[in-house]
All heavy atoms as a GROMACS GRO file, in nm:
protein
  444
    1MET      N    1   0.084  -0.120   0.002
    1MET     CA    2   0.002   0.000   0.001
    1MET      C    3   0.088   0.122   0.001
    1MET      O    4   0.183   0.131   0.074
    1MET     CB    5  -0.086   0.000   0.120
    1MET     CG    6  -0.180   0.118   0.136
    1MET     SD    7  -0.280   0.102   0.279
    1MET     CE    8  -0.430   0.162   0.209
    2GLU      N    9   0.060   0.223  -0.086
    2GLU     CA   10   0.142   0.342  -0.098
    2GLU      C   11   0.100   0.438   0.012
    2GLU      O   12  -0.021   0.456   0.049
    2GLU     CB   13   0.111   0.402  -0.231
    2GLU     CG   14   0.189   0.524  -0.258
    2GLU     CD   15   0.165   0.584  -0.392
    2GLU    OE1   16   0.134   0.510  -0.488
    2GLU    OE2   17   0.173   0.708  -0.409
    3THR      N   18   0.202   0.499   0.072
    3THR     CA   19   0.178   0.601   0.176
    3THR      C   20   0.155   0.736   0.105
    3THR      O   21   0.234   0.774   0.024
    3THR     CB   22   0.301   0.608   0.264
    3THR    OG1   23   0.321   0.477   0.325
    3THR    CG2   24   0.277   0.709   0.378
    4VAL      N   25   0.050   0.801   0.150
    4VAL     CA   26   0.015   0.932   0.090
    4VAL      C   27   0.067   1.036   0.192
    4VAL      O   28   0.040   1.032   0.312
    4VAL     CB   29  -0.135   0.953   0.074
    4VAL    CG1   30  -0.163   1.091   0.028
    4VAL    CG2   31  -0.182   0.852  -0.027
    5ARG      N   32   0.145   1.130   0.148
    5ARG     CA   33   0.201   1.237   0.231
    5ARG      C   34   0.117   1.363   0.215
    5ARG      O   35   0.097   1.409   0.095
    5ARG     CB   36   0.340   1.259   0.195
    5ARG     CG   37   0.414   1.354   0.287
    5ARG     CD   38   0.557   1.361   0.250
    5ARG     NE   39   0.622   1.454   0.335
    5ARG     CZ   40   0.753   1.476   0.332
    5ARG    NH1   41   0.825   1.417   0.250
    5ARG    NH2   42   0.800   1.562   0.422
    6ILE      N   43   0.062   1.414   0.321
    6ILE     CA   44  -0.019   1.533   0.317
    6ILE      C   45   0.063   1.656   0.363
    6ILE      O   46   0.121   1.653   0.476
    6ILE     CB   47  -0.142   1.520   0.406
    6ILE    CG1   48  -0.230   1.403   0.356
    6ILE    CG2   49  -0.228   1.646   0.406
    6ILE    CD1   50  -0.346   1.361   0.443
    7THR      N   51   0.074   1.755   0.280
    7THR     CA   52   0.144   1.879   0.321
    7THR      C   53   0.050   1.994   0.307
    7THR      O   54  -0.050   1.992   0.237
    7THR     CB   55   0.261   1.896   0.223
    7THR    OG1   56   0.213   1.916   0.097
    7THR    CG2   57   0.359   1.789   0.238
    8SER      N   58   0.077   2.101   0.379
    8SER     CA   59  -0.003   2.221   0.371
    8SER      C   60   0.088   2.335   0.328
    8SER      O   61   0.205   2.326   0.346
    8SER     CB   62  -0.074   2.250   0.503
    8SER     OG   63   0.029   2.277   0.607
    9THR      N   64   0.030   2.434   0.281
    9THR     CA   65   0.100   2.559   0.242
    9THR      C   66   0.075   2.668   0.340
    9THR      O   67  -0.025   2.651   0.424
    9THR     CB   68   0.051   2.613   0.108
    9THR    OG1   69  -0.086   2.654   0.112
    9THR    CG2   70   0.065   2.499   0.001
   10PRO      N   71   0.142   2.775   0.342
   10PRO     CA   72   0.111   2.891   0.434
   10PRO      C   73  -0.027   2.942   0.408
   10PRO      O   74  -0.092   2.988   0.496
   10PRO     CB   75   0.221   2.995   0.398
   10PRO     CG   76   0.334   2.912   0.340
   10PRO     CD   77   0.273   2.798   0.270
   11TYR      N   78  -0.076   2.933   0.281
   11TYR     CA   79  -0.208   2.981   0.256
   11TYR      C   80  -0.314   2.892   0.328
   11TYR      O   81  -0.412   2.943   0.374
   11TYR     CB   82  -0.233   2.982   0.105
   11TYR     CG   83  -0.136   3.070   0.033
   11TYR    CD1   84  -0.033   3.019  -0.045
   11TYR    CD2   85  -0.150   3.213   0.039
   11TYR    CE1   86   0.053   3.106  -0.113
   11TYR    CE2   87  -0.059   3.290  -0.032
   11TYR     CZ   88   0.044   3.238  -0.105
   11TYR     OH   89   0.131   3.325  -0.166
   12ASP      N   90  -0.289   2.760   0.327
   12ASP     CA   91  -0.381   2.675   0.392
   12ASP      C   92  -0.387   2.711   0.546
   12ASP      O   93  -0.492   2.714   0.606
   12ASP     CB   94  -0.337   2.526   0.388
   12ASP     CG   95  -0.346   2.476   0.247
   12ASP    OD1   96  -0.430   2.515   0.172
   12ASP    OD2   97  -0.266   2.379   0.212
   13ASP      N   98  -0.273   2.739   0.600
   13ASP     CA   99  -0.266   2.776   0.749
   13ASP      C  100  -0.338   2.904   0.774
   13ASP      O  101  -0.407   2.915   0.874
   13ASP     CB  102  -0.121   2.771   0.794
   13ASP     CG  103  -0.050   2.643   0.777
   13ASP    OD1  104  -0.125   2.541   0.776
   13ASP    OD2  105   0.070   2.641   0.766
   14VAL      N  106  -0.318   3.006   0.692
   14VAL     CA  107  -0.379   3.134   0.712
   14VAL      C  108  -0.534   3.120   0.700
   14VAL      O  109  -0.607   3.175   0.781
   14VAL     CB  110  -0.331   3.234   0.609
   14VAL    CG1  111  -0.416   3.363   0.605
   14VAL    CG2  112  -0.187   3.274   0.638
   15PHE      N  113  -0.577   3.046   0.600
   15PHE     CA  114  -0.729   3.030   0.581
   15PHE      C  115  -0.780   2.950   0.698
   15PHE      O  116  -0.893   2.984   0.744
   15PHE     CB  117  -0.757   2.963   0.449
   15PHE     CG  118  -0.896   2.975   0.413
   15PHE    CD1  119  -0.951   3.096   0.375
   15PHE    CD2  120  -0.984   2.859   0.417
   15PHE    CE1  121  -1.086   3.103   0.342
   15PHE    CE2  122  -1.115   2.874   0.386
   15PHE     CZ  123  -1.167   2.995   0.344
   16ARG      N  124  -0.713   2.845   0.747
   16ARG     CA  125  -0.758   2.768   0.857
   16ARG      C  126  -0.768   2.854   0.985
   16ARG      O  127  -0.866   2.851   1.060
   16ARG     CB  128  -0.667   2.654   0.878
   16ARG     CG  129  -0.724   2.547   0.985
   16ARG     CD  130  -0.637   2.425   0.986
   16ARG     NE  131  -0.635   2.353   0.858
   16ARG     CZ  132  -0.531   2.340   0.784
   16ARG    NH1  133  -0.412   2.403   0.817
   16ARG    NH2  134  -0.540   2.276   0.666
   17THR      N  135  -0.668   2.946   1.008
   17THR     CA  136  -0.678   3.031   1.120
   17THR      C  137  -0.797   3.134   1.103
   17THR      O  138  -0.862   3.162   1.207
   17THR     CB  139  -0.543   3.116   1.128
   17THR    OG1  140  -0.439   3.019   1.148
   17THR    CG2  141  -0.550   3.214   1.242
   18LEU      N  142  -0.819   3.184   0.984
   18LEU     CA  143  -0.929   3.274   0.959
   18LEU      C  144  -1.060   3.201   1.002
   18LEU      O  145  -1.140   3.261   1.070
   18LEU     CB  146  -0.933   3.316   0.814
   18LEU     CG  147  -1.059   3.398   0.771
   18LEU    CD1  148  -1.046   3.532   0.829
   18LEU    CD2  149  -1.062   3.407   0.624
   19LEU      N  150  -1.082   3.082   0.959
   19LEU     CA  151  -1.201   3.006   0.992
   19LEU      C  152  -1.216   2.973   1.136
   19LEU      O  153  -1.322   2.990   1.187
   19LEU     CB  154  -1.205   2.873   0.909
   19LEU     CG  155  -1.223   2.890   0.759
   19LEU    CD1  156  -1.217   2.748   0.696
   19LEU    CD2  157  -1.350   2.961   0.718
   20ASN      N  158  -1.109   2.946   1.205
   20ASN     CA  159  -1.115   2.901   1.342
   20ASN      C  160  -1.114   3.016   1.436
   20ASN      O  161  -1.192   3.013   1.532
   20ASN     CB  162  -0.999   2.808   1.377
   20ASN     CG  163  -1.007   2.674   1.306
   20ASN    OD1  164  -1.116   2.625   1.281
   20ASN    ND2  165  -0.894   2.614   1.283
   21ASP      N  166  -1.042   3.119   1.415
   21ASP     CA  167  -1.011   3.226   1.512
   21ASP      C  168  -1.087   3.359   1.473
   21ASP      O  169  -1.108   3.440   1.565
   21ASP     CB  170  -0.866   3.250   1.531
   21ASP     CG  171  -0.794   3.129   1.584
   21ASP    OD1  172  -0.865   3.041   1.640
   21ASP    OD2  173  -0.668   3.120   1.565
   22CYS      N  174  -1.116   3.379   1.351
   22CYS     CA  175  -1.168   3.506   1.308
   22CYS      C  176  -1.295   3.487   1.225
   22CYS      O  177  -1.305   3.543   1.113
   22CYS     CB  178  -1.064   3.588   1.226
   22CYS     SG  179  -0.910   3.599   1.308
   23SER      N  180  -1.383   3.404   1.269
   23SER     CA  181  -1.498   3.372   1.189
   23SER      C  182  -1.588   3.491   1.144
   23SER      O  183  -1.652   3.486   1.048
   23SER     CB  184  -1.588   3.265   1.257
   23SER     OG  185  -1.632   3.317   1.379
   24SER      N  186  -1.576   3.602   1.218
   24SER     CA  187  -1.652   3.720   1.173
   24SER      C  188  -1.604   3.780   1.046
   24SER      O  189  -1.670   3.859   0.989
   24SER     CB  190  -1.654   3.820   1.296
   24SER     OG  191  -1.519   3.862   1.312
   25LEU      N  192  -1.481   3.739   1.000
   25LEU     CA  193  -1.421   3.795   0.887
   25LEU      C  194  -1.450   3.712   0.758
   25LEU      O  195  -1.416   3.751   0.648
   25LEU     CB  196  -1.268   3.811   0.903
   25LEU     CG  197  -1.227   3.912   1.004
   25LEU    CD1  198  -1.078   3.903   1.023
   25LEU    CD2  199  -1.267   4.047   0.976
   26ILE      N  200  -1.521   3.598   0.774
   26ILE     CA  201  -1.544   3.509   0.663
   26ILE      C  202  -1.633   3.577   0.559
   26ILE      O  203  -1.604   3.571   0.438
   26ILE     CB  204  -1.600   3.376   0.711
   26ILE    CG1  205  -1.500   3.300   0.798
   26ILE    CG2  206  -1.647   3.290   0.596
   26ILE    CD1  207  -1.552   3.180   0.864
   27ILE      N  208  -1.736   3.631   0.603
   27ILE     CA  209  -1.839   3.692   0.510
   27ILE      C  210  -1.769   3.812   0.430
   27ILE      O  211  -1.779   3.818   0.311
   27ILE     CB  212  -1.967   3.743   0.579
   27ILE    CG1  213  -2.033   3.628   0.640
   27ILE    CG2  214  -2.055   3.822   0.481
   27ILE    CD1  215  -2.086   3.521   0.536
   28PRO      N  216  -1.698   3.904   0.494
   28PRO     CA  217  -1.631   4.005   0.417
   28PRO      C  218  -1.530   3.952   0.315
   28PRO      O  219  -1.517   4.006   0.208
   28PRO     CB  220  -1.564   4.092   0.522
   28PRO     CG  221  -1.644   4.068   0.647
   28PRO     CD  222  -1.686   3.930   0.635
   29VAL      N  223  -1.462   3.843   0.352
   29VAL     CA  224  -1.365   3.783   0.261
   29VAL      C  225  -1.438   3.724   0.139
   29VAL      O  226  -1.392   3.746   0.025
   29VAL     CB  227  -1.277   3.678   0.330
   29VAL    CG1  228  -1.200   3.593   0.233
   29VAL    CG2  229  -1.185   3.738   0.431
   30ILE      N  230  -1.547   3.652   0.167
   30ILE     CA  231  -1.623   3.599   0.055
   30ILE      C  232  -1.679   3.708  -0.031
   30ILE      O  233  -1.677   3.699  -0.156
   30ILE     CB  234  -1.740   3.510   0.110
   30ILE    CG1  235  -1.681   3.381   0.172
   30ILE    CG2  236  -1.842   3.473   0.005
   30ILE    CD1  237  -1.777   3.290   0.245
   31ASN      N  238  -1.734   3.810   0.028
   31ASN     CA  239  -1.782   3.923  -0.050
   31ASN      C  240  -1.674   3.984  -0.145
   31ASN      O  241  -1.695   4.015  -0.261
   31ASN     CB  242  -1.838   4.031   0.040
   31ASN     CG  243  -1.971   4.000   0.099
   31ASN    OD1  244  -2.042   3.916   0.048
   31ASN    ND2  245  -2.006   4.065   0.207
   32GLU      N  246  -1.553   3.999  -0.094
   32GLU     CA  247  -1.444   4.062  -0.164
   32GLU      C  248  -1.394   3.968  -0.266
   32GLU      O  249  -1.379   4.008  -0.393
   32GLU     CB  250  -1.330   4.098  -0.074
   32GLU     CG  251  -1.218   4.171  -0.133
   32GLU     CD  252  -1.256   4.316  -0.184
   32GLU    OE1  253  -1.351   4.369  -0.121
   32GLU    OE2  254  -1.201   4.359  -0.281
   33ILE      N  255  -1.377   3.842  -0.241
   33ILE     CA  256  -1.317   3.754  -0.347
   33ILE      C  257  -1.412   3.723  -0.457
   33ILE      O  258  -1.376   3.715  -0.572
   33ILE     CB  259  -1.267   3.624  -0.274
   33ILE    CG1  260  -1.157   3.647  -0.178
   33ILE    CG2  261  -1.236   3.517  -0.377
   33ILE    CD1  262  -1.113   3.529  -0.101
   34PHE      N  263  -1.539   3.698  -0.422
   34PHE     CA  264  -1.638   3.654  -0.526
   34PHE      C  265  -1.730   3.766  -0.574
   34PHE      O  266  -1.825   3.733  -0.644
   34PHE     CB  267  -1.719   3.532  -0.464
   34PHE     CG  268  -1.630   3.417  -0.433
   34PHE    CD1  269  -1.598   3.387  -0.306
   34PHE    CD2  270  -1.580   3.340  -0.540
   34PHE    CE1  271  -1.517   3.275  -0.278
   34PHE    CE2  272  -1.501   3.229  -0.509
   34PHE     CZ  273  -1.468   3.196  -0.381
   35GLY      N  274  -1.715   3.890  -0.522
   35GLY     CA  275  -1.796   3.999  -0.564
   35GLY      C  276  -1.943   3.984  -0.519
   35GLY      O  277  -2.034   4.031  -0.584
   36GLU      N  278  -1.964   3.921  -0.405
   36GLU     CA  279  -2.093   3.905  -0.349
   36GLU      C  280  -2.131   4.022  -0.262
   36GLU      O  281  -2.052   4.108  -0.236
   36GLU     CB  282  -2.109   3.772  -0.270
   36GLU     CG  283  -2.084   3.647  -0.346
   36GLU     CD  284  -2.190   3.623  -0.448
   36GLU    OE1  285  -2.300   3.673  -0.433
   36GLU    OE2  286  -2.158   3.545  -0.542
   37ASP      N  287  -2.256   4.013  -0.211
   37ASP     CA  288  -2.299   4.130  -0.114
   37ASP      C  289  -2.376   4.074  -0.006
   37ASP      O  290  -2.496   4.114   0.030
   37ASP     CB  291  -2.386   4.224  -0.198
   37ASP     CG  292  -2.414   4.355  -0.122
   37ASP    OD1  293  -2.333   4.394  -0.037
   37ASP    OD2  294  -2.526   4.415  -0.141
   38TYR      N  295  -2.318   3.974   0.070
   38TYR     CA  296  -2.383   3.920   0.193
   38TYR      C  297  -2.375   4.017   0.305
   38TYR      O  298  -2.281   4.095   0.314
   38TYR     CB  299  -2.313   3.783   0.231
   38TYR     CG  300  -2.328   3.679   0.130
   38TYR    CD1  301  -2.223   3.630   0.056
   38TYR    CD2  302  -2.454   3.617   0.112
   38TYR    CE1  303  -2.240   3.531  -0.036
   38TYR    CE2  304  -2.478   3.514   0.022
   38TYR     CZ  305  -2.364   3.470  -0.054
   38TYR     OH  306  -2.384   3.371  -0.139
   39SER      N  307  -2.481   4.022   0.383
   39SER     CA  308  -2.487   4.124   0.493
   39SER      C  309  -2.405   4.087   0.621
   39SER      O  310  -2.375   4.179   0.691
   39SER     CB  311  -2.633   4.144   0.535
   39SER     OG  312  -2.678   4.026   0.602
   40GLY      N  313  -2.374   3.962   0.641
   40GLY     CA  314  -2.305   3.920   0.756
   40GLY      C  315  -2.397   3.858   0.861
   40GLY      O  316  -2.356   3.812   0.961
   41GLN      N  317  -2.530   3.865   0.834
   41GLN     CA  318  -2.628   3.809   0.923
   41GLN      C  319  -2.656   3.664   0.890
   41GLN      O  320  -2.740   3.599   0.956
   41GLN     CB  321  -2.757   3.888   0.916
   41GLN     CG  322  -2.736   4.031   0.950
   41GLN     CD  323  -2.686   4.051   1.094
   41GLN    OE1  324  -2.729   3.985   1.188
   41GLN    NE2  325  -2.580   4.138   1.108
   42GLU      N  326  -2.599   3.612   0.779
   42GLU     CA  327  -2.622   3.478   0.745
   42GLU      C  328  -2.555   3.374   0.840
   42GLU      O  329  -2.461   3.403   0.900
   42GLU     CB  330  -2.562   3.448   0.600
   42GLU     CG  331  -2.623   3.523   0.493
   42GLU     CD  332  -2.575   3.670   0.486
   42GLU    OE1  333  -2.479   3.710   0.552
   42GLU    OE2  334  -2.646   3.749   0.412
   43LYS      N  335  -2.621   3.259   0.856
   43LYS     CA  336  -2.571   3.161   0.940
   43LYS      C  337  -2.460   3.082   0.864
   43LYS      O  338  -2.472   3.039   0.754
   43LYS     CB  339  -2.681   3.058   0.978
   43LYS     CG  340  -2.641   2.955   1.073
   43LYS     CD  341  -2.757   2.860   1.111
   43LYS     CE  342  -2.710   2.757   1.211
   43LYS     NZ  343  -2.823   2.666   1.243
   44ILE      N  344  -2.347   3.066   0.937
   44ILE     CA  345  -2.235   2.989   0.879
   44ILE      C  346  -2.227   2.855   0.946
   44ILE      O  347  -2.226   2.842   1.071
   44ILE     CB  348  -2.101   3.067   0.905
   44ILE    CG1  349  -2.109   3.200   0.836
   44ILE    CG2  350  -1.986   2.985   0.855
   44ILE    CD1  351  -1.990   3.290   0.873
   45ILE      N  352  -2.232   2.751   0.866
   45ILE     CA  353  -2.223   2.612   0.913
   45ILE      C  354  -2.081   2.558   0.873
   45ILE      O  355  -2.051   2.549   0.755
   45ILE     CB  356  -2.331   2.527   0.857
   45ILE    CG1  357  -2.471   2.587   0.895
   45ILE    CG2  358  -2.317   2.381   0.895
   45ILE    CD1  359  -2.590   2.525   0.826
   46PHE      N  360  -2.010   2.522   0.976
   46PHE     CA  361  -1.876   2.465   0.949
   46PHE      C  362  -1.889   2.310   0.929
   46PHE      O  363  -1.950   2.245   1.010
   46PHE     CB  364  -1.781   2.489   1.064
   46PHE     CG  365  -1.748   2.639   1.076
   46PHE    CD1  366  -1.818   2.717   1.166
   46PHE    CD2  367  -1.650   2.695   0.994
   46PHE    CE1  368  -1.784   2.853   1.169
   46PHE    CE2  369  -1.617   2.827   1.006
   46PHE     CZ  370  -1.687   2.904   1.088
   47SER      N  371  -1.830   2.263   0.827
   47SER     CA  372  -1.830   2.114   0.802
   47SER      C  373  -1.682   2.069   0.786
   47SER      O  374  -1.603   2.148   0.733
   47SER     CB  375  -1.906   2.076   0.675
   47SER     OG  376  -2.034   2.128   0.685
   48PRO      N  377  -1.651   1.953   0.824
   48PRO     CA  378  -1.512   1.905   0.809
   48PRO      C  379  -1.477   1.895   0.655
   48PRO      O  380  -1.563   1.860   0.575
   48PRO     CB  381  -1.511   1.767   0.875
   48PRO     CG  382  -1.647   1.723   0.883
   48PRO     CD  383  -1.737   1.854   0.884
   49ASN      N  384  -1.356   1.930   0.624
   49ASN     CA  385  -1.312   1.916   0.482
   49ASN      C  386  -1.200   1.829   0.465
   49ASN      O  387  -1.139   1.823   0.359
   49ASN     CB  388  -1.278   2.060   0.434
   49ASN     CG  389  -1.157   2.116   0.507
   49ASN    OD1  390  -1.115   2.065   0.601
   49ASN    ND2  391  -1.107   2.227   0.456
   50GLU      N  392  -1.165   1.742   0.560
   50GLU     CA  393  -1.060   1.644   0.543
   50GLU      C  394  -1.108   1.528   0.459
   50GLU      O  395  -1.223   1.484   0.470
   50GLU     CB  396  -1.013   1.591   0.677
   50GLU     CG  397  -0.933   1.689   0.761
   50GLU     CD  398  -1.025   1.780   0.841
   50GLU    OE1  399  -1.145   1.755   0.856
   50GLU    OE2  400  -0.980   1.885   0.894
   51HIS      N  401  -1.025   1.482   0.377
   51HIS     CA  402  -1.050   1.362   0.292
   51HIS      C  403  -0.954   1.259   0.328
   51HIS      O  404  -0.832   1.277   0.338
   51HIS     CB  405  -1.039   1.398   0.149
   51HIS     CG  406  -1.132   1.506   0.101
   51HIS    ND1  407  -1.265   1.479   0.078
   51HIS    CD2  408  -1.119   1.635   0.084
   51HIS    CE1  409  -1.328   1.594   0.048
   51HIS    NE2  410  -1.238   1.693   0.049
   52PHE      N  411  -0.999   1.138   0.356
   52PHE     CA  412  -0.914   1.031   0.399
   52PHE      C  413  -0.910   0.925   0.284
   52PHE      O  414  -1.016   0.889   0.232
   52PHE     CB  415  -0.970   0.966   0.529
   52PHE     CG  416  -0.964   1.060   0.642
   52PHE    CD1  417  -1.086   1.122   0.680
   52PHE    CD2  418  -0.854   1.081   0.712
   52PHE    CE1  419  -1.085   1.213   0.786
   52PHE    CE2  420  -0.851   1.174   0.818
   52PHE     CZ  421  -0.961   1.236   0.855
   53TYR      N  422  -0.791   0.883   0.255
   53TYR     CA  423  -0.774   0.777   0.154
   53TYR      C  424  -0.736   0.645   0.225
   53TYR      O  425  -0.646   0.648   0.304
   53TYR     CB  426  -0.659   0.814   0.052
   53TYR     CG  427  -0.695   0.939  -0.022
   53TYR    CD1  428  -0.643   1.064   0.012
   53TYR    CD2  429  -0.767   0.932  -0.135
   53TYR    CE1  430  -0.678   1.174  -0.054
   53TYR    CE2  431  -0.802   1.050  -0.215
   53TYR     CZ  432  -0.754   1.165  -0.168
   53TYR     OH  433  -0.778   1.279  -0.241
   54PHE      N  434  -0.802   0.542   0.185
   54PHE     CA  435  -0.772   0.413   0.248
   54PHE      C  436  -0.717   0.315   0.142
   54PHE      O  437  -0.742   0.317   0.034
   54PHE     CB  438  -0.901   0.349   0.307
   54PHE     CG  439  -0.952   0.426   0.421
   54PHE    CD1  440  -1.057   0.512   0.406
   54PHE    CD2  441  -0.897   0.417   0.545
   54PHE    CE1  442  -1.113   0.589   0.510
   54PHE    CE2  443  -0.950   0.490   0.653
   54PHE     CZ  444  -1.051   0.573   0.631
   0.00000   0.00000   0.00000
């Protein structure tokens, strides 16, 4: 069985910190990146994004 090596980039770490520690900034970032106009009153649901290979 082949071993899969998972690495992260500084960008991954910054985004993970944003999600975990600064969740109030998520909506403004989404608005800026995607040109949206969310008010910030929307409910944010966090889901795991890890993928496991067996």
